[in-house]
N, C-alpha and C positions, 0 to 999 in steps of 0.2 A: 689705280696704277696701270690700267691697260691703255695703250695708245689708241687714239681716236680711229686711226685707220684699221686697227685690229678689231675694235668694237664694231665698226661698220661691216667688216667681213663676218664676224660672228652673228650679227643681227641678220645679215643676208642669208646665211646658212640656216638659221633658226626659222626665218620666214619661209624659206623654200621647203623645209621639212614639214611645216604646218600646212602649206598648200598641198604637198604630196599626200597628206592624210585626208584631204578633202576631194581627192580624185573620185570621179564616178566611173567605176569599173563594172562593165556589164558582163555577166556570165553568158556563155554560149555553149551549145552542145551538151546540155545537162551538166554543166559545171566542169566540163573537161577542157574548156578554153575560155578566154576572156578577151575583151576589147575595150579600148578607151577612145572616146570620140575625139576626132582631130580638132574640134572646136572647143574642147574643155578649157575653160578659162583658168582653172587651177594648174593644169599642165602647162599652159602657155606662160603663166607667171613663174612657175617652178623653173622652166627652161630659161626664161629671161634672167632670173636671179642668179642662176648658176652658170649661165653661158654655155649650155649644152644644146645639142641639136634636137629639135622637137621630134622629128620622125624617128630618130634612133631611140630616144627615150620612150616614146610611145610603143615602139616595137619591143624593146627589152624589158619593159615592165610586164609584158604579157607572154614572154617566152622564157623558158628555163635555161636554154643554152646560149 
């Protein structure tokens, strides 16, 4: 009973969440900081599926504020 357009949106969100779980986050400074490679294919796919800016997502996944 769910419209096809809504199904596509739901599948896109689920796929993005699954790719987010596969990110390779590297710890830095004895675990006090972290970084994500700008060439991480899962981050690229995540950003593409949700239409968010790659640089901003890479930054905010590693910063608390």
